[in-house]
N, C-alpha and C positions, 0 to 999 in steps of 0.2 A: 339659747342665750345669745344676745346681740353682740356683735363685734363692730368696732369702729376704728377709723384711722383719722388722725389729725396730722397735717403737714404744715410746717412753717419754714420759710426761707428768708435769708438775710444776706445782703452783699456787704462785705466788710473791707475797708481800704487798708489792708495789712497783708503781710506775707502769710503763707500757709504755716510756716514755722511759728510765727508769733501767735496766730490764732490757735494752733494746736497746743502750744505751751500753756495757753490760758484755759482752753476747754478741757484738756486732759488732766488738769490738776484738781483733785477733789476739794482742795481748800478754797477754790474759787466758786463753788456751788452757791454759797450763801450770798455772794455778791450779785448773782443773777436771779435771785429768788425774792419775790416781794416780801418786805419786812412783816406784813400782817400774817404771813404764813408761819412765823415763829420758827424758821428753819434752823436746826442745830444738829451738827454731826455728833453722834454719841459714841462711835467706835474709837478705840484708842490706836495710837501709833499709825496714823494715816500717812501713807507714802506720798511723795511729791507727784507721782504720775500713776495713772490707772494702768492696770494690767489684767489679762484674762484670769478669771477666778476670784478677783478681788471682791470682797463683801463690804458694802458701805451701809451702816445703820445710822438712822437719824430720826429725830422727832420733827413733826411738821403738823400744822393745823390747816388742812386744806379747806375745811368747811366749818362754819359756825364757831371758830375758835377752839374746837375740840382737838387736843393734842393726841397724836397717835404715832406709833412706831412704824417706820417704813424701812424695809431692808431690801437693797438691790444688789445684784451681782453683775459685775462687768463680765460679759460672756465672750465678747469678741473685741479685739483691738488690732487695727492696722495703722501703725504710726503715720501721722500726717494725712490720713485718709478718713478713718471712721472708728467709732467704738459703739458698742451696744450695751445698754443696761436693761436688765430684766428684774421685775419685782419678785422677791422671794417671800415677802410678808408685807402686807399693807392694805390700803383701802380698795384696791381693784381686784376683780376676779382674775384678771390677766393684764400685764403691762409689759410692753416690749418697745424700747425707745432707741432708734438709730440716730446717731449724731454723725453727720457726714460733712466733710469739707473738701473743696476742690478749688484749684487756682483758676481764676478768670482774669481777663484783662483789667488791670487796675486793682486787683485784690483777690478776695476769696468769696466763694459762694458757700454759705453754711446752710445745710438742709437738715431738718429734724423730721423724722417720721415716727409718730407715736401710734402704735397699735394697742388697743385696749378693750377690755370688757368690764363694764361696771359690775358691782356686786348686786346681789338680790334679784337676779332674773328680770321679770317684767317690771318690777319697781325700779331697777337700774336703768331700764330703757326710758322710763319716764324721767328719772333723775338726770339722765344724759341730755334729754331734750330740754329740761327746765334749767339746769345749771352746770352740769359737768363740762360739756363741750365749751360753754361760754367761759368757764373758769380756766380751762386749758388755754383758750385764746388770750385771756387776760394775763396769764402767767407768761406766755411767750411774747406778748406785746411788751410786758415789763422787761423781759430779757433783751428784746431788741433795743430798747432805750439804754439799758445797762451796758450792752456791748458797744453801742454808739458812743457812750461816755468814755469807754475804755480806748476805743480805736478810732473814733471819728465817724462821720456820716459818709456813706458812699456817694 
C-alpha cells in the first residue's frame, strides 16, 4: 500500500498565542475549509479548545459532491506548539495530520505535515496521482488565503 506525505507552510504576522487560539478551536475548522466541501461538524457539545482524546465527527464532500462522515481523534496536544489529528473513520486508509506552530521574527511559522494512505490499494495510487494530492494542495491553498484574511499577509 502506498504512503504519501504532504507538507504546507505559512508565515503569519501574529503572535503564537493568537494563532494557537484560532487553530486549536474546532469551531474555526469551517472557516479554513473551502465551501464546496460542505464541511459541517456533526458532533454535539464541541469544546472551545482541542484536547488529547477528543473525537470530532463531521460531514464533508471531498470529491464529486458525495457527502461522507469523517471522524478524527486529536491524539496529541502541546499548547502553543502543535496538535495531531488522526482519522478514525473516513475516506483514507490512513490519515495523520500534524499542525505545528513556532515563533519566528515578525510572527509565526505554521507547518502542516499530512501523512496519508489512499484507500483501494493500487487504485488509490492512481487516484493520488490523478486528483488526491492536487485536492490536498487546493485545500491548503484555500486555507492560506483564509488565514491571511484573518491575520494579514506576512
